[in-house]
NUZANU-292257 format. One line per field, with one value per residue (C-alpha): residue in one letter; residue number from 1; y negated, z negated, x negated. Coordinates in Angstrom, 3 decimals. Layout:
NUZANU-292257
type: a  ...
seq: NUM  ...
v: Y  ...
w: Z  ...
u: X  ...
end
This chain:
NUZANU-292257
type: m  h  s  a  a  f  l  q  d  l  a  v  v  m  l  v  a  g  c  v  t  i  l  f  r  w  l  r  q  p  v  v  l  g  y  i  f  a  g  l  i  i  g  p  h  l  m  p  r  p  l  i  s  s  e  e  s  i  q  t  l  a  e  l  g  i  v  f  l  l  f  a  l  g  l  e  f  n  f  r  k  i  r  r  i  g  i  t  a  f  v  v  a  p  l  e  t  a  l  m  f  f  l  g  y  q  i  g  q  w  f  g  w  t  a  m  d  r  v  y  l  g  g  i  m  m  i  s  s  t  t  i  i  a  k  t  l  a  e  l  k  k  t  g  e  e  f  a  g  v  i  f  g  i  l  i  a  e  d  i  i  a  i  l  l  i  a  s  l  s  g  i  g  l  g  e  s  f  r  l  g  s  v  i  e  i  i  l  r  l  t  i  f  l  v  a  s  v  v  v  g  i  l  t  v  p  r  l  l  r  f  v  a  r  f  r  n  d  e  t  l  l  v  t  t  l  g  l  l  f  a  m  a  l  l  a  l  e  l  k  f  s  v  a  l  g  a  f  i  i  g  a  v  i  a  e  s  d  e  i  h  k  i  e  r  l  m  a  p  l  r  d  m  f  s  a  v  f  f  v  a  i  g  l  l  i  e  p  k  l  l  r  e  y  l  l  p  i  v  v  i  t  l  a  v  i  v  g  k  i  v  a  c  s  f  g  c  f  v  a  g  y  d  r  r  v  a  l  r  a  g  l  g  l  s  q  i  g  e  f  s  f  i  i  a  a  l  g  v  s  l  g  v  t  s  h  f  l  y  p  i  a  v  a  v  s  a  l  t  s  m  l  t  p  y  l  i  r  h  a  g  p  v  l  q  w  y  e  r  l  a  p  a  s  l  r  s  y  q  d  d  y  t  t  w  l  q  q  s  r  q  n  r  k  r  s  l  p  v  q  l  l  r  p  m  v  l  q  m  a  i  n  l  a  l  m  a  g  m  f  l  v  a  v  f  v  e  r  q  s  i  p  w  l  d  s  l  p  v  w  s  g  g  k  r  t  v  l  w  m  a  a  m  v  c  s  l  p  v  s  i  a  s  l  r  k  l  q  a  m  s  m  v  i  s  e  w  t  v  k  s  s  l  a  p  k  q  k  a  a  v  r  a  v  v  a  n  t  i  l  f  t  g  v  v  g  l  g  l  l  i  l  l  l  s  s  a  l  l  p  p  v  e  l  l  a  v  l  a  l  i  a  l  v  i  g  l  l  l  k  t  f  f  i  r  i  y  a  r  a  q  v  t  i  r  e  t  l  t  r  e  m  v  e  q  p  a  e  p  a  k  k  r  l  n  l  p  d  d  a  e  l  l  t  l  l  l  n  e  r  a  p  c  v  g  k  t  i  q  e  t  g  l  r  s  k  t  g  a  s  i  v  a  l  k  r  d  g  n  s  l  v  n  p  l  p  n  i  e  l  k  a  g  d  e  l  l  l  l  g  g  p  a  q  v  e  d  a  r  r  m  l  e
seq: 1  2  3  4  5  6  7  8  9  10  11  12  13  14  15  16  17  18  19  20  21  22  23  24  25  26  27  28  29  30  31  32  33  34  35  36  37  38  39  40  41  42  43  44  45  46  47  48  49  50  51  52  53  54  55  56  57  58  59  60  61  62  63  64  65  66  67  68  69  70  71  72  73  74  75  76  77  78  79  80  81  82  83  84  85  86  87  88  89  90  91  92  93  94  95  96  97  98  99  100  101  102  103  104  105  106  107  108  109  110  111  112  113  114  115  116  117  118  119  120  121  122  123  124  125  126  127  128  129  130  131  132  133  134  135  136  137  138  139  140  141  142  143  144  145  146  147  148  149  150  151  152  153  154  155  156  157  158  159  160  161  162  163  164  165  166  167  168  169  170  171  172  173  174  175  176  177  178  179  180  181  182  183  184  185  186  187  188  189  190  191  192  193  194  195  196  197  198  199  200  201  202  203  204  205  206  207  208  209  210  211  212  213  214  215  216  217  218  219  220  221  222  223  224  225  226  227  228  229  230  231  232  233  234  235  236  237  238  239  240  241  242  243  244  245  246  247  248  249  250  251  252  253  254  255  256  257  258  259  260  261  262  263  264  265  266  267  268  269  270  271  272  273  274  275  276  277  278  279  280  281  282  283  284  285  286  287  288  289  290  291  292  293  294  295  296  297  298  299  300  301  302  303  304  305  306  307  308  309  310  311  312  313  314  315  316  317  318  319  320  321  322  323  324  325  326  327  328  329  330  331  332  333  334  335  336  337  338  339  340  341  342  343  344  345  346  347  348  349  350  351  352  353  354  355  356  357  358  359  360  361  362  363  364  365  366  367  368  369  370  371  372  373  374  375  376  377  378  379  380  381  382  383  384  385  386  387  388  389  390  391  392  393  394  395  396  397  398  399  400  401  402  403  404  405  406  407  408  409  410  411  412  413  414  415  416  417  418  419  420  421  422  423  424  425  426  427  428  429  430  431  432  433  434  435  436  437  438  439  440  441  442  443  444  445  446  447  448  449  450  451  452  453  454  455  456  457  458  459  460  461  462  463  464  465  466  467  468  469  470  471  472  473  474  475  476  477  478  479  480  481  482  483  484  485  486  487  488  489  490  491  492  493  494  495  496  497  498  499  500  501  502  503  504  505  506  507  508  509  510  511  512  513  514  515  516  517  518  519  520  521  522  523  524  525  526  527  528  529  530  531  532  533  534  535  536  537  538  539  540  541  542  543  544  545  546  547  548  549  550  551  552  553  554  555  556  557  558  559  560  561  562  563  564  565  566  567  568  569  570  571  572  573  574  575  576  577  578  579  580  581  582  583  584  585  586  587  588  589  590  591  592  593  594  595  596  597  598  599  600  601  602  603  604  605  606  607  608  609  610  611  612  613  614  615  616  617  618  619  620  621  622  623  624  625  626  627  628  629  630  631  632  633  634  635  636  637  638  639  640  641  642  643  644  645  646  647  648  649  650  651  652  653  654  655  656  657  658  659  660  661  662  663  664  665  666  667  668  669  670  671  672  673
v: -112.205  -115.674  -114.895  -113.618  -116.855  -119.048  -116.863  -117.282  -120.795  -120.891  -118.532  -121.223  -124.181  -123.213  -121.507  -124.519  -127.198  -124.840  -124.681  -128.434  -129.354  -127.974  -129.297  -132.969  -132.080  -131.293  -134.939  -136.484  -138.140  -137.722  -134.747  -136.329  -137.034  -133.334  -132.633  -134.977  -133.833  -130.070  -131.170  -132.723  -129.442  -126.913  -130.060  -130.206  -133.025  -132.157  -128.235  -127.116  -124.899  -125.200  -123.237  -123.155  -121.643  -123.649  -127.474  -127.812  -125.309  -127.097  -130.682  -128.746  -127.483  -131.491  -132.993  -130.618  -132.314  -135.123  -134.511  -132.850  -135.179  -137.915  -135.818  -135.725  -139.553  -139.689  -137.298  -139.746  -142.903  -142.966  -146.194  -146.079  -147.193  -150.415  -152.037  -151.526  -153.374  -156.241  -159.078  -159.020  -155.962  -157.809  -161.083  -158.863  -156.527  -159.087  -161.706  -159.284  -156.814  -160.084  -161.445  -157.998  -157.807  -161.447  -160.548  -157.017  -158.744  -161.492  -159.141  -157.064  -160.354  -161.301  -157.611  -158.301  -155.592  -154.545  -156.183  -152.712  -152.201  -155.491  -154.386  -150.870  -152.321  -154.774  -152.246  -149.615  -152.226  -153.277  -150.078  -149.067  -145.257  -143.892  -140.533  -141.776  -144.516  -142.058  -139.373  -142.280  -143.731  -140.442  -139.413  -142.445  -142.036  -145.872  -144.830  -146.333  -149.716  -152.925  -153.536  -149.574  -149.878  -152.938  -151.158  -148.695  -150.504  -152.458  -149.283  -148.791  -151.666  -151.384  -147.672  -149.458  -151.950  -148.955  -147.035  -149.646  -150.474  -146.820  -146.333  -149.513  -148.636  -145.489  -147.677  -149.701  -146.200  -146.799  -150.851  -152.516  -155.467  -156.223  -158.143  -160.164  -158.843  -155.140  -155.805  -157.309  -154.867  -151.744  -153.742  -153.592  -150.171  -148.843  -151.112  -149.333  -146.071  -146.454  -147.582  -144.884  -142.215  -142.910  -143.447  -140.124  -138.646  -139.950  -138.666  -135.161  -133.926  -134.121  -132.431  -129.977  -129.138  -128.433  -125.888  -124.321  -124.167  -122.411  -119.264  -119.094  -118.627  -120.295  -119.446  -120.211  -123.613  -123.547  -122.501  -125.128  -128.161  -126.999  -126.794  -130.562  -131.746  -130.634  -131.167  -134.928  -135.341  -133.823  -136.479  -139.722  -138.021  -138.067  -141.126  -142.567  -142.791  -140.820  -137.767  -138.957  -141.716  -138.666  -136.940  -139.699  -140.911  -137.246  -136.868  -140.389  -138.933  -135.670  -137.419  -138.766  -134.698  -133.476  -130.600  -133.450  -131.237  -127.539  -128.482  -130.433  -127.279  -125.336  -127.486  -128.138  -125.341  -126.009  -129.924  -128.895  -126.024  -128.425  -131.860  -130.409  -129.064  -133.110  -134.164  -131.555  -132.548  -136.134  -134.951  -133.022  -136.541  -138.150  -138.446  -139.805  -141.055  -143.662  -144.320  -145.521  -146.981  -148.939  -149.302  -153.235  -152.974  -150.221  -152.321  -155.704  -154.256  -152.483  -155.754  -157.344  -154.594  -154.891  -158.874  -159.028  -156.996  -158.057  -161.661  -161.370  -158.999  -160.630  -164.057  -162.575  -160.927  -164.316  -165.915  -163.543  -164.463  -162.288  -163.316  -163.119  -160.205  -158.115  -159.860  -159.018  -155.275  -154.554  -156.077  -154.331  -150.784  -151.718  -152.443  -149.425  -147.792  -144.041  -141.703  -143.907  -145.729  -142.641  -141.418  -145.139  -144.349  -140.972  -142.473  -144.848  -141.852  -139.477  -142.474  -143.209  -147.218  -147.382  -147.219  -143.571  -145.769  -147.118  -143.599  -142.291  -146.036  -146.260  -142.671  -144.290  -147.240  -145.160  -143.254  -146.327  -148.059  -145.062  -144.238  -147.579  -147.503  -145.992  -147.964  -151.090  -150.101  -149.006  -151.734  -154.315  -155.365  -157.115  -158.322  -160.414  -161.390  -162.554  -164.603  -166.275  -167.198  -168.754  -169.568  -173.787  -174.554  -176.440  -173.077  -171.219  -173.802  -174.433  -170.347  -170.282  -172.919  -171.794  -168.153  -169.254  -172.040  -169.041  -166.325  -168.858  -169.701  -166.199  -165.918  -168.783  -168.419  -167.976  -167.113  -168.862  -166.861  -167.323  -165.944  -163.029  -162.389  -163.182  -161.295  -157.422  -158.165  -159.327  -156.774  -154.485  -156.455  -155.653  -152.085  -151.612  -152.979  -150.676  -148.094  -149.029  -149.575  -146.397  -144.542  -146.225  -145.665  -141.876  -142.139  -143.481  -140.778  -138.121  -139.653  -139.375  -135.629  -133.098  -131.825  -129.576  -129.703  -133.397  -134.076  -132.158  -134.493  -135.663  -139.562  -140.904  -140.632  -142.526  -139.351  -138.920  -142.536  -142.513  -139.875  -141.247  -144.335  -143.881  -141.075  -143.546  -146.252  -143.739  -143.229  -146.272  -147.342  -146.476  -148.971  -151.616  -151.413  -151.983  -154.902  -156.852  -156.475  -157.686  -160.757  -161.849  -161.499  -163.499  -166.249  -166.442  -166.683  -169.118  -171.560  -171.742  -172.422  -174.972  -176.899  -179.956  -179.874  -183.469  -183.027  -183.018  -179.529  -179.533  -180.451  -178.413  -175.159  -176.045  -176.953  -173.852  -172.041  -173.421  -172.909  -169.403  -168.464  -170.058  -168.135  -165.065  -165.851  -166.398  -163.226  -161.236  -162.665  -161.729  -158.221  -157.577  -159.233  -157.002  -153.744  -154.795  -155.473  -152.415  -150.141  -151.883  -148.795  -147.182  -148.857  -147.272  -148.880  -152.242  -150.683  -147.999  -150.014  -152.163  -148.612  -147.154  -150.174  -150.479  -146.369  -147.196  -150.526  -147.604  -145.726  -147.472  -148.923  -145.500  -144.457  -147.741  -146.340  -143.151  -144.995  -146.944  -143.842  -142.377  -145.210  -146.027  -142.741  -142.721  -145.673  -144.334  -140.966  -143.506  -145.821  -142.742  -141.175  -144.538  -145.589  -142.027  -141.649  -138.303  -136.401  -135.088  -131.460  -130.216  -127.918  -124.367  -124.481  -126.352  -122.986  -121.384  -123.877  -124.047  -120.365  -120.499  -117.732  -117.563  -117.848  -121.219  -123.827  -127.552  -128.808  -132.749  -132.878  -136.303  -136.473  -138.210  -139.315  -136.007  -133.925  -131.830  -132.054  -136.027  -137.244  -134.046  -133.373  -131.083  -128.778  -128.896  -127.377  -124.355  -124.903  -122.627  -119.840  -119.700  -119.996  -119.364  -123.067  -126.011  -129.465  -130.795  -134.271  -137.012  -140.328  -142.852  -146.706  -146.424  -144.728  -141.424  -139.269  -135.940  -132.746  -134.519  -133.923  -131.759  -134.351  -136.757  -137.296  -136.990  -140.317  -140.348  -141.680  -139.687  -137.366  -135.037  -132.312  -128.773  -125.791  -122.013  -118.978  -119.673  -118.201  -119.798  -123.317  -122.719  -121.721  -124.643  -126.505  -125.314  -125.322  -129.425  -130.176
w: -57.812  -58.701  -62.514  -62.220  -60.449  -62.975  -65.819  -64.277  -63.673  -67.580  -68.634  -66.601  -67.903  -72.130  -71.697  -69.953  -71.883  -75.204  -74.021  -73.157  -76.582  -78.665  -76.482  -77.774  -81.032  -81.440  -79.421  -82.063  -78.968  -78.948  -78.188  -75.693  -73.478  -73.625  -72.022  -69.294  -68.343  -68.345  -65.767  -63.501  -63.375  -62.600  -60.171  -56.270  -56.390  -58.329  -57.865  -54.462  -54.590  -57.380  -60.292  -60.204  -57.301  -58.385  -59.845  -59.504  -62.543  -64.470  -63.474  -65.148  -68.364  -68.494  -68.180  -71.502  -73.400  -72.974  -74.886  -77.614  -77.795  -77.924  -80.963  -82.809  -82.450  -83.672  -86.459  -87.936  -87.215  -90.391  -90.775  -94.648  -92.543  -91.167  -94.408  -95.877  -92.687  -93.161  -91.141  -89.604  -87.529  -85.628  -85.152  -83.875  -81.721  -79.794  -79.605  -78.376  -75.693  -74.319  -73.764  -72.389  -69.964  -68.621  -68.057  -66.229  -63.911  -63.294  -62.812  -60.275  -58.561  -57.832  -56.294  -54.368  -55.629  -54.984  -57.201  -59.353  -59.266  -60.820  -63.751  -64.328  -64.929  -67.616  -69.388  -69.296  -71.027  -73.744  -75.842  -77.999  -78.351  -81.589  -81.502  -80.555  -83.362  -86.348  -85.358  -85.586  -88.876  -90.442  -89.024  -90.104  -93.500  -93.607  -93.414  -97.110  -96.399  -96.127  -92.445  -91.324  -92.981  -91.225  -88.373  -88.590  -89.350  -85.402  -84.003  -84.936  -83.713  -80.530  -80.764  -80.426  -78.037  -75.704  -76.557  -75.357  -72.217  -70.873  -70.950  -69.161  -66.447  -65.976  -65.800  -63.032  -61.110  -58.006  -57.126  -55.618  -58.270  -61.629  -61.590  -64.718  -64.659  -64.369  -67.388  -69.297  -68.855  -69.530  -72.683  -73.660  -72.784  -74.856  -77.813  -78.094  -77.907  -80.008  -82.818  -82.053  -81.266  -85.440  -87.352  -85.773  -85.921  -89.571  -90.850  -89.257  -88.637  -92.198  -93.479  -90.712  -91.081  -95.393  -94.491  -92.163  -94.347  -97.254  -94.764  -95.867  -92.496  -90.575  -86.918  -87.727  -88.608  -85.635  -83.258  -84.532  -84.381  -80.933  -79.938  -80.958  -79.430  -76.123  -76.482  -77.186  -74.492  -72.303  -73.234  -73.099  -69.371  -68.505  -69.568  -67.161  -69.620  -69.912  -71.730  -73.875  -75.385  -76.663  -78.122  -79.932  -81.486  -82.814  -84.257  -85.970  -86.677  -88.005  -90.139  -92.547  -93.536  -96.287  -94.075  -92.697  -93.960  -92.801  -89.427  -88.930  -89.289  -87.550  -84.521  -84.976  -82.350  -79.697  -79.954  -79.431  -76.698  -74.734  -75.406  -74.244  -70.925  -70.344  -70.926  -69.050  -65.887  -66.096  -65.343  -62.362  -61.069  -61.039  -57.720  -58.730  -54.882  -55.562  -59.275  -57.008  -54.604  -57.765  -59.599  -59.763  -61.052  -63.514  -65.526  -64.736  -66.903  -69.423  -70.505  -69.998  -72.669  -74.984  -75.021  -74.956  -77.350  -79.563  -79.502  -79.362  -82.367  -84.679  -84.313  -84.670  -87.845  -89.135  -88.325  -90.035  -93.500  -93.174  -93.565  -90.928  -92.178  -92.249  -88.818  -86.840  -87.863  -86.873  -83.785  -83.044  -83.605  -81.196  -78.739  -76.228  -74.229  -74.693  -74.715  -73.956  -70.688  -69.382  -69.759  -68.455  -65.466  -64.970  -64.532  -61.883  -60.016  -60.833  -59.302  -56.514  -57.298  -57.734  -55.120  -55.281  -57.178  -60.189  -61.890  -61.843  -63.037  -66.177  -67.061  -66.158  -68.891  -71.177  -71.512  -71.543  -73.847  -76.421  -76.539  -77.780  -80.240  -82.858  -82.118  -82.631  -85.933  -87.245  -86.296  -87.330  -90.032  -87.927  -86.012  -88.760  -89.556  -86.438  -86.349  -89.912  -88.537  -85.227  -86.297  -87.164  -90.870  -90.348  -88.972  -91.175  -93.633  -92.037  -91.798  -95.556  -96.296  -93.953  -95.526  -98.769  -98.132  -96.243  -99.058  -101.808  -100.275  -99.877  -103.245  -104.490  -101.741  -102.854  -100.426  -101.397  -102.920  -99.580  -96.869  -99.749  -99.067  -95.144  -94.424  -94.994  -93.793  -90.229  -89.810  -90.700  -88.311  -85.757  -86.241  -86.415  -83.184  -81.894  -82.999  -81.727  -78.010  -77.967  -78.635  -75.348  -73.671  -74.608  -73.306  -70.283  -69.433  -70.085  -67.935  -64.991  -66.024  -64.162  -67.154  -65.756  -68.331  -68.704  -64.582  -64.416  -66.622  -64.804  -63.314  -65.898  -69.054  -67.685  -67.324  -68.183  -68.958  -71.745  -73.475  -73.734  -74.384  -77.088  -78.512  -78.465  -80.503  -82.937  -83.401  -83.592  -86.535  -89.389  -87.893  -87.101  -90.217  -91.974  -89.514  -90.435  -94.319  -93.527  -91.521  -94.666  -96.975  -94.634  -93.934  -97.857  -98.040  -95.682  -96.721  -100.289  -99.043  -96.793  -98.277  -100.521  -103.627  -104.230  -103.429  -105.572  -107.013  -104.967  -101.524  -102.017  -102.277  -99.316  -97.354  -98.234  -97.458  -93.985  -92.670  -94.263  -92.153  -89.232  -89.196  -89.758  -86.954  -84.621  -85.627  -85.599  -81.682  -80.756  -82.369  -79.710  -77.121  -77.376  -77.522  -74.118  -72.681  -73.938  -72.477  -69.586  -67.368  -69.308  -69.778  -69.407  -67.043  -68.970  -69.713  -71.649  -73.170  -75.534  -76.957  -77.361  -79.185  -81.677  -82.304  -83.446  -85.251  -87.182  -87.787  -88.833  -91.435  -92.875  -93.306  -93.960  -97.241  -95.697  -93.282  -95.836  -97.419  -95.224  -93.924  -97.588  -97.489  -94.374  -95.415  -99.109  -96.864  -94.731  -97.582  -99.353  -96.835  -95.730  -99.484  -100.607  -100.593  -99.460  -101.563  -99.759  -100.392  -100.741  -98.382  -98.518  -100.495  -103.032  -103.672  -103.812  -106.196  -108.672  -108.479  -107.640  -106.106  -102.004  -101.974  -104.219  -103.090  -104.365  -103.627  -103.998  -105.494  -105.594  -108.897  -107.502  -109.923  -109.776  -110.965  -114.419  -115.815  -115.945  -119.454  -120.650  -121.605  -119.624  -122.453  -122.855  -119.118  -119.704  -116.422  -117.104  -118.781  -116.381  -112.705  -114.044  -111.837  -113.233  -113.065  -112.440  -111.576  -112.204  -110.450  -111.986  -110.512  -108.550  -111.809  -111.456  -114.865  -114.270  -115.879  -117.984  -121.602  -122.107  -124.201  -121.681  -120.730  -116.820  -115.027  -112.100  -109.305  -110.613  -108.253  -109.278  -107.893  -108.839  -108.538  -107.997  -106.472  -103.034  -105.083  -108.101  -106.424  -105.020  -108.120  -109.782  -106.788  -107.049  -111.340  -110.939  -108.002
u: -54.686  -53.364  -53.313  -56.876  -58.128  -56.493  -58.017  -61.470  -61.204  -60.200  -62.865  -65.364  -63.832  -63.929  -67.309  -69.147  -67.313  -68.538  -72.258  -72.618  -70.639  -73.482  -75.431  -73.920  -73.687  -77.150  -78.018  -75.340  -73.079  -69.689  -68.225  -65.311  -68.227  -69.765  -66.282  -66.502  -69.854  -68.849  -66.137  -69.208  -70.659  -67.911  -66.668  -66.805  -69.324  -72.518  -72.765  -73.311  -70.346  -67.586  -67.326  -63.482  -61.238  -58.005  -58.356  -54.619  -54.059  -56.532  -54.680  -51.407  -53.140  -54.402  -51.067  -50.274  -53.604  -52.014  -48.990  -51.419  -53.777  -50.816  -48.898  -52.538  -52.589  -48.720  -49.587  -51.954  -50.177  -47.203  -45.316  -46.898  -49.821  -48.309  -47.229  -50.885  -52.730  -50.425  -51.329  -55.029  -53.912  -51.128  -53.331  -56.171  -54.515  -52.653  -55.218  -57.937  -55.644  -54.210  -58.112  -59.141  -56.142  -56.773  -61.006  -59.956  -57.163  -59.742  -62.810  -60.456  -59.551  -63.257  -64.075  -60.918  -58.861  -55.307  -52.779  -51.919  -55.856  -56.293  -53.266  -54.538  -57.940  -56.777  -54.827  -57.937  -60.063  -57.531  -57.832  -60.130  -61.204  -59.329  -61.224  -64.768  -64.656  -63.128  -65.933  -68.790  -67.676  -67.576  -71.004  -72.737  -70.332  -69.075  -65.244  -65.035  -66.219  -64.161  -65.159  -63.879  -60.268  -59.863  -60.908  -58.166  -55.720  -56.749  -56.481  -53.236  -51.645  -53.521  -52.058  -48.428  -49.391  -50.792  -48.049  -45.657  -48.274  -47.955  -44.194  -43.911  -46.613  -44.317  -40.821  -42.240  -43.348  -44.046  -43.489  -46.308  -46.086  -44.913  -41.380  -40.273  -37.071  -37.832  -40.392  -38.063  -35.327  -38.288  -39.354  -35.759  -35.040  -38.184  -37.189  -34.304  -35.382  -38.073  -35.899  -33.080  -35.908  -37.044  -34.598  -32.655  -36.062  -36.679  -33.193  -33.709  -36.753  -38.363  -35.250  -35.488  -39.161  -38.562  -35.913  -38.230  -40.874  -38.885  -39.395  -43.456  -43.953  -46.804  -45.366  -41.826  -43.399  -45.569  -42.801  -40.563  -42.430  -43.735  -39.974  -39.752  -42.888  -41.658  -38.161  -39.314  -41.710  -38.641  -36.221  -39.017  -39.098  -35.865  -35.434  -38.182  -41.154  -44.187  -44.408  -47.153  -44.393  -42.056  -45.462  -46.684  -42.930  -42.171  -45.750  -45.462  -42.289  -43.593  -46.241  -43.303  -42.439  -43.979  -45.249  -47.321  -51.110  -50.198  -48.951  -51.932  -53.817  -51.471  -51.402  -55.353  -56.630  -53.527  -55.151  -58.517  -58.368  -55.825  -57.873  -60.693  -59.282  -58.010  -61.295  -63.036  -60.081  -61.404  -65.038  -63.868  -62.872  -65.797  -67.875  -71.446  -71.972  -68.841  -70.554  -73.579  -71.306  -69.781  -73.240  -72.236  -68.362  -69.747  -71.768  -69.850  -66.939  -69.175  -70.653  -67.265  -65.726  -68.422  -69.032  -64.794  -63.927  -67.003  -66.032  -62.145  -62.126  -64.481  -62.684  -59.540  -60.503  -62.140  -59.269  -56.737  -59.007  -62.319  -65.859  -68.086  -69.789  -66.797  -65.425  -68.519  -69.035  -64.880  -65.651  -69.062  -67.624  -64.485  -66.323  -65.853  -62.925  -61.682  -58.746  -55.968  -57.902  -58.245  -54.715  -54.017  -56.026  -54.846  -51.414  -52.310  -53.768  -50.713  -48.206  -50.310  -50.439  -54.582  -57.456  -59.298  -62.389  -60.896  -60.394  -64.442  -64.873  -63.177  -64.320  -68.368  -67.550  -65.844  -69.013  -71.631  -69.580  -69.004  -72.806  -73.405  -70.853  -72.593  -76.488  -74.232  -72.248  -75.806  -77.469  -74.812  -76.893  -79.647  -77.312  -75.751  -79.282  -80.008  -76.611  -77.775  -80.761  -79.251  -76.083  -75.681  -75.695  -72.683  -70.725  -71.878  -70.509  -67.249  -66.844  -67.113  -64.785  -62.091  -62.463  -61.915  -59.085  -57.493  -57.812  -56.591  -53.780  -52.607  -53.183  -50.877  -48.339  -44.949  -41.847  -38.808  -35.946  -33.691  -36.679  -37.284  -33.942  -33.056  -36.296  -34.912  -31.257  -32.306  -34.664  -31.863  -29.812  -31.789  -32.596  -28.592  -28.049  -30.799  -29.163  -25.358  -27.608  -28.909  -25.844  -23.954  -27.416  -26.925  -23.357  -24.337  -27.270  -24.870  -22.237  -24.392  -24.962  -22.631  -20.652  -17.935  -15.383  -15.707  -15.314  -12.204  -9.997  -7.258  -7.802  -4.735  -6.780  -9.490  -11.977  -15.064  -15.638  -12.939  -13.941  -17.505  -16.758  -14.479  -17.261  -19.642  -17.884  -16.877  -20.475  -21.241  -18.739  -20.782  -23.287  -20.735  -19.175  -22.565  -23.544  -20.287  -21.036  -24.670  -23.727  -21.183  -23.902  -26.736  -24.042  -23.822  -27.419  -27.228  -24.838  -25.689  -29.552  -28.869  -25.773  -27.208  -26.925  -26.375  -22.729  -19.779  -18.561  -15.431  -17.184  -20.142  -17.985  -15.883  -19.162  -20.647  -17.310  -17.296  -20.736  -20.256  -16.920  -18.718  -21.641  -19.428  -17.240  -20.171  -21.625  -18.553  -17.943  -21.198  -21.509  -18.475  -19.747  -22.621  -20.164  -18.985  -21.885  -23.560  -20.439  -20.076  -21.113  -18.323  -15.813  -12.394  -9.353  -7.988  -4.523  -6.540  -9.381  -7.024  -5.562  -8.840  -10.153  -6.841  -7.663  -11.140  -10.081  -7.551  -10.220  -12.817  -9.859  -8.891  -12.618  -14.784  -15.664  -16.283  -18.656  -20.057  -21.105  -23.179  -24.848  -26.098  -27.378  -28.788  -30.928  -31.590  -33.094  -35.175  -36.738  -37.241  -39.060  -41.289  -42.209  -43.314  -46.901  -48.218  -50.669  -53.617  -54.034  -57.573  -59.123  -59.070  -63.186  -61.750  -59.636  -62.765  -64.688  -61.431  -61.428  -57.475  -56.011  -56.711  -52.643  -52.453  -50.442  -49.629  -46.138  -45.000  -41.835  -40.375  -37.414  -34.101  -31.225  -29.703  -32.297  -31.356  -35.473  -34.692  -34.927  -36.628  -40.024  -42.116  -42.425  -38.421  -37.871  -39.877  -41.250  -44.367  -43.062  -40.023  -41.745  -44.943  -46.204  -47.631  -47.113  -51.158  -50.146  -47.299  -47.502  -44.819  -44.544  -47.956  -49.977  -51.446  -51.738  -53.707  -52.717  -50.152  -49.280  -45.905  -44.297  -44.227  -40.575  -39.694  -37.420  -36.114  -38.463  -41.316  -43.397  -45.090  -47.523  -47.005  -49.438  -49.035  -48.349  -45.830  -43.109  -43.939  -43.700  -40.968  -39.016  -39.925  -38.879  -35.351  -35.777  -36.305  -34.297
end
């Protein structure tokens, strides 16, 4: 009976959602609002008798909806986009989100709400809706305009801030207020978790998916992807973060794989179904009586979101160097809240730290701002004309002069050579330290678990702690050695840069040596203290510590070359993954228009130095005659060549686009690699 009731509830949810979605499509309104309205219809607050028997089962499916929704957002987020969006997004997003958090907190204080209500209201007002903005811009055919690119860049930065906020709120848990120490601890743990999971994920997940894709079986690829998704969500939950964080991270990592387009296609039905259930579950919690009771807060918060985001985003874009036309259009496009606001509000409900009225208020504000978004974007022209007519001429002249000066200064700015050398070194050092911290955190996590064979170790050996400390120390040796080499290089660059050239040659060399050795010694001591700090929860007995440290030192000296080679390979793999540009695969209808077979596939292949075809022309490889596949495009040094001639010589670093049947492109890949 229970399974029959659950099936009945699910059928009601999907049928009502489907009907309401059709209506909202016809009315040209965001589909997300249709799902919420469907939840309101089938819930207990609008109809005389609720249409579903168990809200708990729907809420369980809604939690899966959060996982799939954040996973889908992660798939759209990739690390190459961060490089392309430039400084604008990271100027605008912190400025805007900080202002909106402040406004939300002050509005909550004005209405006399609790501290946690004020904190969650600030979080709810911070993040714009990626889903609603993307669909609105696509429907208005404005995705190719300059302001749309600025909007998407800001949304990426906002997504990062939202994930950090959700993880921090989850880590705070049931606390009644924020303590600075707790927040700092959570941010440090979160940073370590993010860096370690992303680096390890980029090294392993794309290779795993490439191996699975060789079977040419969609079911195998889908099941493997789902396994990675739920495993990462579970890991985040075990580490006291939210499942949303784990889902987003694994989505971003999978976005770096060659199989991203196929995975997006396979995951789309699951994402759409469970996301629909998630938004329907949001509608279930809306109480019309509460909305009438809290009409004033809803109106005030809606106006604060629209006006605050328009002002903050427009000002931030202007400060970052865009003219007022692009800046104002971007501000108008970002003036709403959406899916992240729902997730933050739902988190407050699940943790029991927010009042019962906050969730429906968040939904109502999101619905109102989302319905206004298309009209604001569509009428950006009249708004700009109104501004040009009313703004003082001196203000417009100042804005034009500032924009021109900033754009010229960016074009003329040249960074000094030492800065160019030090920036990547500092970044790599930060990543190395986070990886080391991640290894020791994993060891601490394992130490807290019950593992019989480790628990039964004799006392004289130090027990479980000794084994785990030694394992973490050995695993971190490649990173430690790389960090020492990086410290040495940094000390040389800094000494060359800071010591004046006016000194006598011998004196200058001596001073540079002193500076370099001092920096290196300080770095080595700091690295040693960091290792002791990270392993403080695992340190073996003092009498064993010196012996184990000596053993680790000997291992490091004997296997130094091996560890350097491992680190270099990992670094090359990460760099190739993050610098490779994806080639968009055409949709199925394109195959029909080109009269290609149904099983025709496109495969992207990056040639390395060891590829046997490097140095040969396309004709000399005999690719077409041996495999049946063809090279339809070649990308070299950022330049693309469609249908390259047979006499073109292939070089290392070339990115080839192969066309053929599944077996043909696989044979071609093996032949060229």
